[in-house]
MMTF fields as JSON, N, C-alpha, C and O atoms, coordinates in Angstrom:
{
  "mmtfVersion": "1.0.0",
  "mmtfProducer": "UNKNOWN",
  "numBonds": 367,
  "numAtoms": 368,
  "numGroups": 92,
  "numChains": 1,
  "numModels": 1,
  "chainsPerModel": [1],
  "groupsPerChain": [92],
  "chainIdList": ["A"],
  "bondAtomList": [4, 2, 8, 6, 12, 10, 16, 14, 20, 18, 24, 22, 28, 26, 32, 30, 36, 34, 40, 38, 44, 42, 48, 46, 52, 50, 56, 54, 60, 58, 64, 62, 68, 66, 72, 70, 76, 74, 80, 78, 84, 82, 88, 86, 92, 90, 96, 94, 100, 98, 104, 102, 108, 106, 112, 110, 116, 114, 120, 118, 124, 122, 128, 126, 132, 130, 136, 134, 140, 138, 144, 142, 148, 146, 152, 150, 156, 154, 160, 158, 164, 162, 168, 166, 172, 170, 176, 174, 180, 178, 184, 182, 188, 186, 192, 190, 196, 194, 200, 198, 204, 202, 208, 206, 212, 210, 216, 214, 220, 218, 224, 222, 228, 226, 232, 230, 236, 234, 240, 238, 244, 242, 248, 246, 252, 250, 256, 254, 260, 258, 264, 262, 268, 266, 272, 270, 276, 274, 280, 278, 284, 282, 288, 286, 292, 290, 296, 294, 300, 298, 304, 302, 308, 306, 312, 310, 316, 314, 320, 318, 324, 322, 328, 326, 332, 330, 336, 334, 340, 338, 344, 342, 348, 346, 352, 350, 356, 354, 360, 358, 364, 362],
  "bondOrderList": [1, 1, 1, 1, 1, 1, 1, 1, 1, 1, 1, 1, 1, 1, 1, 1, 1, 1, 1, 1, 1, 1, 1, 1, 1, 1, 1, 1, 1, 1, 1, 1, 1, 1, 1, 1, 1, 1, 1, 1, 1, 1, 1, 1, 1, 1, 1, 1, 1, 1, 1, 1, 1, 1, 1, 1, 1, 1, 1, 1, 1, 1, 1, 1, 1, 1, 1, 1, 1, 1, 1, 1, 1, 1, 1, 1, 1, 1, 1, 1, 1, 1, 1, 1, 1, 1, 1, 1, 1, 1, 1],
  "groupList": [{"groupName": "MET", "atomNameList": ["N", "CA", "C", "O"], "elementList": ["N", "C", "C", "O"], "formalChargeList": [0, 0, 0, 0], "bondAtomList": [1, 0, 2, 1, 3, 2], "bondOrderList": [1, 1, 2], "singleLetterCode": "M", "chemCompType": "L-PEPTIDE LINKING"}, {"groupName": "GLU", "atomNameList": ["N", "CA", "C", "O"], "elementList": ["N", "C", "C", "O"], "formalChargeList": [0, 0, 0, 0], "bondAtomList": [1, 0, 2, 1, 3, 2], "bondOrderList": [1, 1, 2], "singleLetterCode": "E", "chemCompType": "L-PEPTIDE LINKING"}, {"groupName": "TYR", "atomNameList": ["N", "CA", "C", "O"], "elementList": ["N", "C", "C", "O"], "formalChargeList": [0, 0, 0, 0], "bondAtomList": [1, 0, 2, 1, 3, 2], "bondOrderList": [1, 1, 2], "singleLetterCode": "Y", "chemCompType": "L-PEPTIDE LINKING"}, {"groupName": "PHE", "atomNameList": ["N", "CA", "C", "O"], "elementList": ["N", "C", "C", "O"], "formalChargeList": [0, 0, 0, 0], "bondAtomList": [1, 0, 2, 1, 3, 2], "bondOrderList": [1, 1, 2], "singleLetterCode": "F", "chemCompType": "L-PEPTIDE LINKING"}, {"groupName": "VAL", "atomNameList": ["N", "CA", "C", "O"], "elementList": ["N", "C", "C", "O"], "formalChargeList": [0, 0, 0, 0], "bondAtomList": [1, 0, 2, 1, 3, 2], "bondOrderList": [1, 1, 2], "singleLetterCode": "V", "chemCompType": "L-PEPTIDE LINKING"}, {"groupName": "LEU", "atomNameList": ["N", "CA", "C", "O"], "elementList": ["N", "C", "C", "O"], "formalChargeList": [0, 0, 0, 0], "bondAtomList": [1, 0, 2, 1, 3, 2], "bondOrderList": [1, 1, 2], "singleLetterCode": "L", "chemCompType": "L-PEPTIDE LINKING"}, {"groupName": "THR", "atomNameList": ["N", "CA", "C", "O"], "elementList": ["N", "C", "C", "O"], "formalChargeList": [0, 0, 0, 0], "bondAtomList": [1, 0, 2, 1, 3, 2], "bondOrderList": [1, 1, 2], "singleLetterCode": "T", "chemCompType": "L-PEPTIDE LINKING"}, {"groupName": "ALA", "atomNameList": ["N", "CA", "C", "O"], "elementList": ["N", "C", "C", "O"], "formalChargeList": [0, 0, 0, 0], "bondAtomList": [1, 0, 2, 1, 3, 2], "bondOrderList": [1, 1, 2], "singleLetterCode": "A", "chemCompType": "L-PEPTIDE LINKING"}, {"groupName": "ASP", "atomNameList": ["N", "CA", "C", "O"], "elementList": ["N", "C", "C", "O"], "formalChargeList": [0, 0, 0, 0], "bondAtomList": [1, 0, 2, 1, 3, 2], "bondOrderList": [1, 1, 2], "singleLetterCode": "D", "chemCompType": "L-PEPTIDE LINKING"}, {"groupName": "ARG", "atomNameList": ["N", "CA", "C", "O"], "elementList": ["N", "C", "C", "O"], "formalChargeList": [0, 0, 0, 0], "bondAtomList": [1, 0, 2, 1, 3, 2], "bondOrderList": [1, 1, 2], "singleLetterCode": "R", "chemCompType": "L-PEPTIDE LINKING"}, {"groupName": "LYS", "atomNameList": ["N", "CA", "C", "O"], "elementList": ["N", "C", "C", "O"], "formalChargeList": [0, 0, 0, 0], "bondAtomList": [1, 0, 2, 1, 3, 2], "bondOrderList": [1, 1, 2], "singleLetterCode": "K", "chemCompType": "L-PEPTIDE LINKING"}, {"groupName": "PRO", "atomNameList": ["N", "CA", "C", "O"], "elementList": ["N", "C", "C", "O"], "formalChargeList": [0, 0, 0, 0], "bondAtomList": [1, 0, 2, 1, 3, 2], "bondOrderList": [1, 1, 2], "singleLetterCode": "P", "chemCompType": "L-PEPTIDE LINKING"}, {"groupName": "HIS", "atomNameList": ["N", "CA", "C", "O"], "elementList": ["N", "C", "C", "O"], "formalChargeList": [0, 0, 0, 0], "bondAtomList": [1, 0, 2, 1, 3, 2], "bondOrderList": [1, 1, 2], "singleLetterCode": "H", "chemCompType": "L-PEPTIDE LINKING"}, {"groupName": "GLY", "atomNameList": ["N", "CA", "C", "O"], "elementList": ["N", "C", "C", "O"], "formalChargeList": [0, 0, 0, 0], "bondAtomList": [1, 0, 2, 1, 3, 2], "bondOrderList": [1, 1, 2], "singleLetterCode": "G", "chemCompType": "PEPTIDE LINKING"}, {"groupName": "CYS", "atomNameList": ["N", "CA", "C", "O"], "elementList": ["N", "C", "C", "O"], "formalChargeList": [0, 0, 0, 0], "bondAtomList": [1, 0, 2, 1, 3, 2], "bondOrderList": [1, 1, 2], "singleLetterCode": "C", "chemCompType": "L-PEPTIDE LINKING"}, {"groupName": "GLN", "atomNameList": ["N", "CA", "C", "O"], "elementList": ["N", "C", "C", "O"], "formalChargeList": [0, 0, 0, 0], "bondAtomList": [1, 0, 2, 1, 3, 2], "bondOrderList": [1, 1, 2], "singleLetterCode": "Q", "chemCompType": "L-PEPTIDE LINKING"}, {"groupName": "ILE", "atomNameList": ["N", "CA", "C", "O"], "elementList": ["N", "C", "C", "O"], "formalChargeList": [0, 0, 0, 0], "bondAtomList": [1, 0, 2, 1, 3, 2], "bondOrderList": [1, 1, 2], "singleLetterCode": "I", "chemCompType": "L-PEPTIDE LINKING"}, {"groupName": "SER", "atomNameList": ["N", "CA", "C", "O"], "elementList": ["N", "C", "C", "O"], "formalChargeList": [0, 0, 0, 0], "bondAtomList": [1, 0, 2, 1, 3, 2], "bondOrderList": [1, 1, 2], "singleLetterCode": "S", "chemCompType": "L-PEPTIDE LINKING"}],
  "groupTypeList": [0, 1, 2, 3, 1, 4, 4, 5, 6, 7, 7, 8, 4, 9, 1, 8, 10, 11, 12, 11, 1, 13, 4, 5, 10, 14, 5, 15, 16, 0, 8, 16, 1, 11, 13, 7, 7, 7, 2, 4, 13, 8, 6, 7, 11, 8, 0, 13, 7, 13, 15, 9, 7, 13, 6, 5, 7, 4, 13, 5, 5, 6, 13, 7, 13, 8, 17, 7, 15, 5, 17, 4, 7, 13, 7, 12, 9, 5, 4, 11, 8, 12, 9, 9, 5, 16, 8, 4, 5, 5, 11, 8],
  "groupIdList": [1, 2, 3, 4, 5, 6, 7, 8, 9, 10, 11, 12, 13, 14, 15, 16, 17, 18, 19, 20, 21, 22, 23, 24, 25, 26, 27, 28, 29, 30, 31, 32, 33, 34, 35, 36, 37, 38, 39, 40, 41, 42, 43, 44, 45, 46, 47, 48, 49, 50, 51, 52, 53, 54, 55, 56, 57, 58, 59, 60, 61, 62, 63, 64, 65, 66, 67, 68, 69, 70, 71, 72, 73, 74, 75, 76, 77, 78, 79, 80, 81, 82, 83, 84, 85, 86, 87, 88, 89, 90, 91, 92],
  "secStructList": [7, 6, 6, 7, 1, 7, 7, 7, 7, 4, 4, 4, 7, 1, 7, 7, 1, 1, 1, 6, 2, 2, 2, 2, 2, 2, 2, 2, 2, 6, 6, 7, 7, 4, 4, 4, 7, 3, 3, 3, 3, 1, 1, 2, 2, 2, 2, 2, 2, 2, 2, 2, 2, 6, 7, 3, 3, 3, 3, 3, 6, 6, 1, 1, 7, 7, 2, 2, 2, 2, 2, 2, 6, 6, 7, 1, 3, 3, 3, 1, 1, 4, 4, 4, 1, 2, 2, 2, 2, 1, 7, 7],
  "xCoordList": [6.892, 5.678, 5.022, 3.799, 5.75, 5.147, 4.063, 2.868, 4.707, 3.919, 3.147, 2.63, 3.102, 2.373, 1.329, 1.444, 0.081, -1.297, -0.867, -1.156, -0.169, -0.038, 1.203, 1.167, 2.152, 3.708, 3.453, 3.245, 3.501, 3.012, 4.995, 5.441, 5.526, 6.66, 6.627, 5.542, 7.44, 7.426, 7.345, 6.663, 7.813, 7.992, 6.462, 6.205, 5.337, 3.938, 3.424, 2.204, 3.999, 2.653, 3.501, 4.732, 2.472, 3.137, 3.503, 4.51, 2.679, 2.777, 3.578, 3.355, 4.489, 5.306, 4.234, 3.222, 4.538, 3.857, 4.152, 5.101, 3.539, 2.164, 0.787, -0.394, 1.358, 0.046, -0.961, -0.373, -2.016, -2.356, -2.339, -2.849, -1.804, -1.971, -1.795, -2.431, -0.634, -0.048, -0.995, -1.111, -1.569, -2.174, -3.64, -4.32, -4.129, -5.378, -5.519, -6.543, -4.296, -4.064, -4.353, -5.314, -3.605, -3.404, -4.855, -5.282, -5.432, -6.814, -7.749, -8.315, -7.85, -8.26, -8.274, -9.249, -6.867, -6.529, -7.116, -7.326, -7.322, -7.093, -8.955, -9.517, -9.503, -11.271, -11.67, -12.584, -10.676, -10.824, -11.042, -10.376, -12.205, -12.949, -11.769, -11.438, -11.258, -10.253, -10.635, -9.727, -12.037, -12.362, -12.227, -12.471, -11.924, -11.74, -9.932, -9.453, -9.397, -7.926, -7.453, -8.098, -5.944, -5.005, -3.641, -3.298, -2.705, -1.681, -0.517, -0.577, 0.421, 1.038, 2.889, 3.497, 3.213, 4.322, 5.348, 4.983, 6.31, 7.14, 7.802, 8.806, 7.348, 7.527, 6.299, 5.103, 6.801, 5.515, 4.904, 3.703, 5.629, 4.782, 3.683, 2.465, 4.238, 3.227, 2.071, 0.961, 2.543, 0.788, 0.017, -1.188, 0.722, -0.16, -0.939, -2.14, -0.029, -0.756, -1.767, -2.856, -1.635, -2.845, -3.916, -5.052, -3.621, -4.67, -5.375, -6.603, -4.767, -5.312, -6.176, -7.181, -5.585, -6.449, -7.687, -8.499, -7.987, -8.918, -9.062, -10.045, -7.479, -6.885, -7.089, -7.366, -6.944, -6.438, -5.053, -4.487, -4.321, -3.218, -1.839, -1.608, -1.041, -0.647, 0.929, 1.598, 1.291, 2.668, 3.531, 3.199, 4.547, 5.524, 6.571, 7.476, 6.747, 8.195, 9.284, 10.083, 9.769, 10.75, 11.895, 12.956, 11.15, 11.903, 12.26, 12.484, 12.257, 12.678, 12.092, 12.755, 10.659, 10.024, 9.971, 10.012, 9.857, 9.381, 7.905, 7.284, 7.303, 5.666, 5.699, 4.641, 6.332, 5.905, 5.911, 5.037, 6.698, 6.81, 5.614, 4.832, 5.493, 4.215, 2.658, 1.715, 2.938, 1.504, 1.058, 0.012, 1.975, 2.174, 1.543, 0.622, 2.078, 1.882, 0.317, 0.008, -0.488, -1.743, -1.872, -2.739, -0.867, -1.182, -2.119, -2.176, -3.157, -4.29, -3.913, -4.524, -2.913, -2.577, -1.02, -0.647, -0.161, 1.096, 1.667, 1.437, 2.187, 3.078, 4.33, 4.955, 4.865, 5.936, 6.876, 7.883, 6.456, 6.765, 5.879, 4.742, 6.297, 5.486, 4.685, 3.733, 5.203, 4.501, 3.508, 2.949, 3.036, 1.933, 0.952, 0.048, 1.011, 0.232, -1.004, -2.054, -1.084, -2.282, -3.366, -4.591, -2.638, -3.36, -4.102, -5.05, -3.898, -4.223, -5.307, -6.511, -4.817, -5.96, -6.761, -7.811, -6.594, -7.674, -8.062, -7.842, -8.634, -8.774, -9.966, -10.771, -9.764, -10.639, -11.928, -12.893],
  "yCoordList": [17.517, 17.638, 18.422, 18.309, 19.361, 20.126, 19.159, 19.363, 18.347, 17.553, 16.256, 15.577, 15.978, 15.198, 15.718, 16.879, 14.887, 15.744, 15.009, 15.643, 13.664, 12.7, 11.987, 10.996, 12.05, 11.439, 10.843, 11.523, 9.186, 8.684, 7.462, 7.023, 7.409, 6.481, 5.453, 5.517, 4.64, 3.645, 4.272, 3.648, 5.457, 5.892, 6.321, 6.446, 6.603, 6.625, 5.673, 5.754, 4.392, 3.32, 2.369, 2.35, 1.366, 0.368, -1.199, -1.839, -1.537, -2.338, -2.445, -1.553, -3.462, -3.12, -3.832, -4.404, -3.746, -4.449, -5.777, -6.176, -6.486, -6.71, -6.041, -5.762, -5.997, -5.306, -4.027, -2.992, -4.038, -2.621, -1.328, -0.324, -1.326, -0.111, 1.103, 2.067, 1.025, 1.999, 2.781, 3.981, 1.57, 2.349, 2.558, 3.378, 1.925, 2.656, 3.621, 4.286, 3.781, 5.418, 6.236, 7.0, 6.198, 6.879, 7.465, 8.618, 6.243, 6.372, 7.135, 8.183, 6.752, 7.513, 9.068, 9.736, 9.54, 10.831, 11.578, 12.79, 10.826, 11.614, 10.925, 10.756, 10.688, 9.997, 9.647, 10.122, 8.538, 7.807, 6.324, 5.724, 5.904, 4.556, 3.626, 3.847, 2.55, 1.659, 0.984, 0.834, 0.576, 0.504, 1.726, 1.549, 2.606, 3.694, 4.13, 5.212, 3.308, 3.338, 2.434, 1.395, 2.574, 1.825, 1.905, 2.979, 0.398, 0.956, -0.094, -1.199, 1.015, 0.653, 0.283, 1.058, -0.994, -1.278, -2.2, -2.514, -2.573, -3.403, -4.488, -4.973, -4.844, -5.933, -7.034, -6.767, -8.006, -8.848, -8.554, -8.8, -7.957, -7.185, -5.864, -5.88, -5.053, -4.331, -4.632, -4.24, -5.644, -6.084, -6.861, -7.064, -7.316, -7.93, -6.641, -6.547, -5.796, -4.303, -3.765, -3.402, -3.669, -3.334, -4.051, -3.577, -5.319, -6.342, -6.505, -6.584, -6.556, -6.578, -5.324, -5.43, -3.803, -2.842, -2.664, -1.864, -3.439, -3.452, -2.552, -2.201, -2.31, -1.169, -2.158, -3.354, -1.601, -2.364, -2.526, -1.455, -3.576, -3.817, -3.904, -5.06, -2.907, -3.02, -2.887, -2.002, -4.036, -4.328, -3.558, -3.418, -2.981, -2.11, -2.774, -2.806, -3.425, -4.148, -3.511, -4.251, -2.367, -1.93, -1.766, -1.146, -2.63, -2.578, -3.941, -4.679, -4.161, -5.603, -6.601, -7.637, -6.654, -7.971, -8.141, -7.247, -9.64, -9.693, -10.049, -10.147, -10.241, -10.799, -11.997, -12.095, -12.689, -13.952, -13.912, -14.607, -13.25, -12.903, -12.034, -12.22, -11.053, -10.098, -11.009, -11.117, -11.547, -12.198, -12.753, -12.341, -14.207, -14.971, -14.136, -14.613, -12.982, -11.907, -11.163, -10.249, -11.695, -11.117, -9.665, -8.863, -9.448, -8.299, -8.63, -9.687, -7.501, -7.461, -7.158, -7.584, -6.43, -5.965, -5.836, -5.656, -5.993, -5.669, -4.725, -5.045, -3.906, -2.586, -2.807, -3.545, -2.487, -2.605, -1.427, -1.767, 0.107, 0.746, 1.887, 1.884, 2.867, 4.142, 4.997, 5.734, 4.792, 5.53, 4.717, 5.275, 3.674, 2.773, 2.631, 1.818, 3.39, 3.398, 3.867, 3.382, 4.9, 5.497, 4.464, 4.466, 3.689, 2.497, 1.598, 0.983, 1.421, 0.822, 1.895, 1.67, 2.729, 3.52, 4.101, 4.367, 4.526, 5.088, 4.556, 5.092, 3.479, 2.385, 3.269, 4.042, 2.825, 3.327, 3.268, 3.713],
  "zCoordList": [3.883, 4.025, 3.046, 2.961, 2.133, 1.042, 0.039, -0.172, -0.345, -1.122, -0.807, -1.694, 0.385, 1.012, 1.82, 2.214, 2.209, 3.072, 4.473, 5.488, 4.661, 5.655, 5.82, 5.091, 6.381, 6.481, 7.872, 8.877, 7.817, 9.134, 8.672, 7.612, 10.154, 9.676, 10.97, 11.548, 11.486, 12.305, 13.358, 14.17, 13.835, 15.297, 15.322, 16.52, 14.593, 14.711, 14.811, 14.956, 14.791, 15.289, 15.963, 15.976, 16.674, 17.486, 16.874, 17.175, 16.162, 15.132, 13.73, 12.912, 13.39, 12.305, 11.17, 11.574, 9.793, 9.07, 9.059, 9.734, 8.445, 7.55, 8.838, 8.628, 9.734, 10.634, 10.13, 9.816, 10.063, 9.15, 9.869, 9.37, 10.948, 11.61, 11.423, 11.85, 10.564, 10.129, 8.69, 8.44, 7.929, 7.1, 7.553, 6.937, 8.508, 8.942, 9.684, 9.841, 10.285, 11.171, 9.976, 10.063, 8.748, 7.689, 7.4, 7.355, 7.227, 6.36, 7.531, 7.222, 8.462, 9.754, 9.483, 9.138, 9.735, 9.51, 8.288, 8.257, 7.427, 5.745, 5.752, 4.67, 6.752, 6.404, 5.115, 4.442, 4.784, 3.508, 4.076, 4.92, 3.342, 3.709, 2.803, 1.638, 3.687, 3.263, 1.768, 0.95, 1.437, 0.202, -0.958, -2.152, -0.546, -1.669, -1.517, -1.855, -1.1, -1.129, -1.577, -1.725, -1.996, -2.535, -1.615, -1.119, -1.374, -0.65, -1.847, -2.386, -1.798, -3.001, -1.967, -1.228, -2.326, -1.859, -2.653, -3.786, -2.316, -2.688, -2.165, -2.687, -1.279, -0.223, 0.352, 0.467, 0.589, 1.304, 2.356, 2.461, 3.365, 4.198, 3.576, 3.756, 3.023, 2.329, 1.956, 2.316, 0.911, 0.675, 1.619, 1.468, 2.628, 4.018, 4.672, 4.923, 4.848, 5.743, 4.57, 5.016, 3.414, 2.596, 2.468, 2.448, 2.367, 2.234, 3.543, 3.539, 4.556, 6.046, 6.446, 7.149, 5.811, 6.071, 5.403, 5.868, 4.16, 3.538, 2.159, 1.506, 1.99, 0.887, -0.603, -0.506, -1.707, -2.848, -2.538, -2.317, -2.455, -2.276, -3.558, -3.913, -4.173, -5.387, -5.231, -4.697, -5.861, -5.867, -6.522, -7.7, -6.214, -7.21, -7.547, -6.713, -8.718, -9.072, -9.246, -9.818, -9.007, -8.867, -7.61, -7.539, -6.655, -5.067, -5.165, -6.125, -3.417, -3.078, -3.451, -3.479, -3.866, -4.221, -5.695, -6.54, -5.909, -7.533, -7.658, -6.6, -8.72, -9.271, -8.379, -7.758, -8.18, -7.521, -6.184, -5.666, -5.369, -3.854, -3.629, -2.697, -4.537, -4.261, -4.347, -3.563, -5.651, -5.837, -4.856, -4.354, -4.152, -2.874, -1.561, -0.899, -1.297, -0.515, -0.526, 0.239, -1.447, -1.825, -2.371, -2.027, -3.283, -4.235, -4.995, -5.624, -4.997, -5.927, -7.391, -8.371, -7.406, -8.952, -8.413, -7.254, -9.709, -9.893, -10.863, -12.029, -10.738, -11.678, -12.12, -11.358, -12.958, -13.307, -12.584, -11.963, -12.709, -12.136, -11.849, -12.32, -11.116, -10.474, -11.676, -11.421, -12.982, -13.761, -14.208, -15.152, -13.972, -14.301, -13.455, -13.65, -12.436, -10.945, -11.626, -11.205, -12.805, -12.701, -13.51, -13.39, -14.266, -15.089, -14.061, -14.549, -12.913, -11.954, -11.141, -11.017, -10.782, -9.794, -10.407, -9.821, -11.811, -12.732, -14.175, -15.26, -13.924, -15.301, -16.007, -15.49, -17.543, -18.317, -17.754, -18.374]
}
């Protein structure tokens, strides 16, 4: 926990992704509006949870899903790996 302000796991929520419960709970704890947040994941359920929570849904292409799967699932943006997240989260 020394690197993260909030850590939630499946044990902390009743509903599994793509339900947005976990994302919304985290945003509430951190007092962040969904429109000011991004949810980064590598699966279709991740994209669904981010979209349903009202965050920017960012698909990470180094995991389980490919660009087609993540796009169909509702990714707003796709990044090839975590080093490119800054390009999406803090554009010029």
